[in-house]
N, C-alpha and C positions, 0 to 999 in steps of 0.2 A: 967576406969570402967564406967564413966558417959556416954561416947560416946558409949559404947557397949550397955548399956540400952536404949539409945535414938534410936540407930539403930535397935535394937530388937523390940522396940515398934513401930517404923515406918513400919518395915516389917509386924508385927501383923495387923497394921491398914490397910495397902495396901492389904493384903491378905484377910481380912474380907471384905473390900469393893469389891474386885474382885468376892469372893464367892456370895455376895449378888447380884451383877450384873448377874452372871451366873444363879443363881436361879431364879430370876426374868425373865430373857430370856427364860429359859427352860419352866416355867409355862406359859409364853405368848405364845410360839410357840405351846404348846399342844392345845391351844384354837383356833388357826388359821386354817382355813380350806384351802385345796388346791383347785385350779380351778376344778380339777377332782371331789373332794368331793361335790363342789357345784352344779356341772352340772350333775352328775350321780345319780341314784336312786338305792337302794339296790334291787337286783333281787327278793328276797323273799317278797318284799313289793308291788308287782305288780300282778294283775290279768291278765294273758297272753291271756285270751280269750276275755274280753272286753277292754283290753288295757288300764286299769285304774290304776294310782298310788294310792294304798289304804292307805298307811301310817302305815300299821301294817302287821305283818307277815301272809302270805297266806299258803294255803294247798299245800305241796309239791307233785308233781307228777312225778314219775320215768317212762320215756320212752327211750327205747334203751340206757340205761346207762346215760341219761342226766336228769337234774331235771328242770321241768317247775313248775309254780305256778298258782293255780286257787283260787277263792274266795268262791266257794260252790261245792257241790257234782255235780251239773249240769256242772259246768266249768271243774271239774276234769274229768268227762266223756268225754267231748268234746276234752280235751288235749290228752287223751288216744288214742281215735279212729280217730280223724281228723287232718291230717297233717297240714292243712292251719293254724290252730290255734297256731302251734308251729313255724311258720315261719312268718316274716315280710319283709319289705323293708326298707333299710337304706334311710332316707329322703334326703341325700346329694348326694349319688351315684346311688341309685335306684336298687342296688344290693340286692338279697335275703340274709337275715341274720337269722340264727337259734337263736330264743329267748333265749335258755338256754345259749349260748355263747355270746350274744350281750352285748354292753354297753348300758344300758338304762338311758334315760334322760326324764325329764318332760317337755311337751309342756305347753305353757301359759294357755291352756284350761284344763290342768289336764291330758290329754292323755299321756300314755307311748310311747316313741319313741325308736326305736331299731336302734343301730348303729353297723357297723362292726369294727370300731376302735375309740380310743379316739380322734384321729385327725378328724374324721368326726363329732364327738360330738362338738369338738371346732369350727370347720367350721360352723356347724348350729347354734350355739349360737353367733357366730360373724356376722351372716347375710348372709353368703355365701352358702345358700343352693338352689340348683337349682330344683333337682329331685322332691321335695315335691310339688312345685308350677307348674311344667311342665304338660301340659295336662289338666289344670283345667281352 
């Protein structure tokens, strides 16, 4: 009987310790951001006319079933009427990117940069970007 109680107590202690470890691990992982979270910016926090990360939600603009964002009524009008404000070039590949579909990252100077894939975002931040510096 004594052995049974001791074994039961040991199992309880081990299970309690494992539970605490799992809870701490889960709470820690919720605070950890992935590389993609750190490198990308929420689309709705960018004025796509002046290409600035604003840090707050902007005015949504629907054009051809896609959503773009502007900071004021002037920018909203430009996004609706002028195609060039809805597109940019990927700074790594140099290819045209639709801003509504782009992966957006913040340049050191605060500008919004638009990328065609997470791979090109990572290449840019690793310092492997050719297209942005070519021709300057």
